[in-house]
N, C-alpha and C positions, 0 to 999 in steps of 0.2 A: 504494500500500500504506500502510495506517495503522500507523505504527511505534509509536505510543502503545498501540494495542490489542495489537499483537504483544508489546510489553514486558510489559503486564499479563498476557497469556496465559502467558508464560514465568515470571513471578513466581508465578502461581497454580500452575503445574506444580511449581515449586520448593517451595511451601508444602505441596502434597500429598505430595511426597517426604519432607519433614520430618515430616509427621504419621505416616508409616509407620515412623518410627524406623529409618533405614537401618542395617543391621547388617553389611552386607558391602561390600567395596570397589566393586562394580558400582553399588550404589545411591548411594554417596557420589560416584562419578564422574558419574552421571546428574544428581545435584543440582548439582554443579559446572558441568556443561554447561548446564543450564537457567538458572542464575544468570548465567553468562557471556553467553548469548544474550539474556537480559533486559537486561543492561548494554549490549550492543551496540545493541539496539532502542531503549532509552531514550536513548542517546547520539544516535542518528540522529533520533529524534523531537525531541530538544532543539534540534537544529540545523536542522530543517526549519521553514519558516514556513507559516502557513495557506495562503498563495498556492501554495507548492510542492505541498501535498497536493491542492489543487483541480486543479492543472494536470497532476497525475500521470495517465498514460494507462494503460488496462487492459493486462494482459499479452498478450491476444490481440486482434487487430483484427477486427471483424465485417465491415467492408466495405473494399474496396481504396481507396487514395487516388486522387483524380482526376488525370489526366495534366496536368502544368503546361502552360500556354500559352506557347510560345516562338516568337518571331517567326522567320520563315523565314531571314532574313539571319543570325541568330545560329546557327541549326541548320546552315546551309551553312558557316559559319566553322569550327564544331567538327568537321564531317564532312570537311573538307579535310585533306589529309595535313599533319602537323605539320612545321614547319621543323626542320632539324637544328641542334641547339644544341651548341656545343663546351663541354664541361665542363673547366675548367682547375683543376687542383689547386693550392692555394696552395704557394708555394715555401717551403722551410724557411728560417727566419731565419738569416742569416749571423752568425757570431760566437758567443760563449759565451752560455749562458743566464744569467738573473739570479742563480740559485743559484751558478753557477760564478764569476760576476763578484764576488759578495759573498764567496765563500770565499777569494779571493785579495786582497781589498781590505785595505789597510794599516790596522793598528790602532795606537792611541797607547799602549796599556798592556795587558799580559796580564791583570793583576789586574782590570781593568774588564770583561773578557769572561768572568770566572769566576763561574758561578752557585754556589750553596751545594753542589749535587750535584757540580759539577766540582771544587770545592775538596776535597771529601771523597775523590772518586775519584782525582784526581791525587796528593793527599797520600798516600793509601793505596798506590798503585802505584809512586810514585817516591820518597817520602820516609818510608816506614815509618809512615804515618798521622799525621805531624806537620804540621799545617796551618800553624803559624807558620813552620816551616822552608820550606814551599812558598812562602809569601808573601815571606819574605826572599830566596829564590832568584829569584822573579819580579822583585823590585826590582833585584837585581844584574844579572839578564839584560837588563832594560830599559836599563841603563846601558852595556851592551857596545857596542863600535864597529861590529861586523859580526855577521852570522848565524853565521859559522864560529866566531868567538871565543865567542859566546853558547853554541853547542853544546858546545864544549870545557868551558866553565864548568859547564854543566848536567851533563855526564857525570861531572865531578869531585864534584858535590854529591849525586847520587843514591846510595842506600844499597847497591844491588846491581846485578848485570848485568840489563839491561832489553832486551827485544826491541823495538827502535825501528822495525823494519820491519813489524810486525803492524798492518795498516791498521784492524783492528777494535779495537785496544787503546788504552788511555789514553795510553801513552807516544807513540804515533804522533800522536794528536790534539794532545797538548801541543806536539810539534815543529811541527805545522801552525800552531798559534797563534804560536809563536816565529818561524816563517818569515814570517807576516803582519806581525809587529812590524818586520821589516826589509824589507818589500816596497817 
């Protein structure tokens, strides 16, 4: 198929539709469809080389293909019953996944893991929107001797009651980072 000719045909159809001054939505839709088809055909024509167009086969074949010549030994090999092959499913890897391993890996500093979005979210949910207070709290928490002491300090510094158990919330995620600090 000659895509260049097809693209030109669609462009001509679009020109004709423009000459008719489309006044209703159906005509505008037809114009849009013709232009889209022209674009598709032009894109295909652009990516086809002249060799591709010459090698292109007609849509219908006039004569059947000749039967390939296959040596008898090859035919007998494929006519024989196939051997049973045992398919073994790969075993699941033992141990935690990479994501799980990274989620419990020790961090050196909470502040170094905080993106700008994290700072705004944690400050908003835990410290009434005060980012400076969040950063001061992180510095104090990083100096704590244990995770338990750090949690006590954190609970004293937050402005209000927080649902620490909500796994979807910022407080829970902040606790996970604090846990990684002492892993």
